[in-house]
N, C-alpha and C positions, 0 to 999 in steps of 0.2 A: 292180430288184424294190421294189416297195413296204412300206411296212412305215408301214397306219393305229393310229392309239392314239387314246383319248375322252378329251379333253377336258378328264372328272375326273380321269382317270390322268395325263393334261399338268402339269394344275392342279399337283395335290399331287404331280409329281414336280421339278417348278420349284420350289414353295412347301420341300420336303425343302434343294433343291440350295441357296440363299437363306438357309435356318437355318441349313447350316450354315455357310459364307460367311460371315454376319453373327457366329455365336457366336466360330467362328472369330477375328477380326479381336476381337472387342468382349475376348478373350481378350489379346491382342496390347496391345490399350486399357493394357487395364488393365498388363502390365508396366513400359509405360515409362511408368507414371505411380509407378508404384512406387518409394519413390527403395535409390540404392545406397545400402552402410555400407560400410567397411572389419570387416579384423579384432576391430578395436582400440576401434571402436566395442557393435559385439557380444559382444565378453567381459563390456565396462562393463555392458551392459544387463543379460545375462545373471549379470552379481554383481549386478545391484537386485533381481532381479524372476526369478529364476532359469530353469531349461532347462527348455523345456516337456515338461509330466507324458505327454502321448502323442506319438509321431509321428503321421505327417502323410495325411489321406485319403487325396489324390491330390494327383498332380504333375503338372506340364504341363513338355513341352520346346518354347520354340517359340522361332524364329530371327527377330529384330528387322530 
């Protein structure tokens, strides 16, 4: 069975796939750059600046 697909459709699929991979890799790199802090440091930050006024809008779990 032979499947045919137009050049335009194939190009669109490839673009979308590359975009998804790029987005995932950028998120992974950002996660690596963010420094880890201890519970003590977090407490100190909250003591000085208070706790956040709103809940986080989005959160992602990445395996690094």
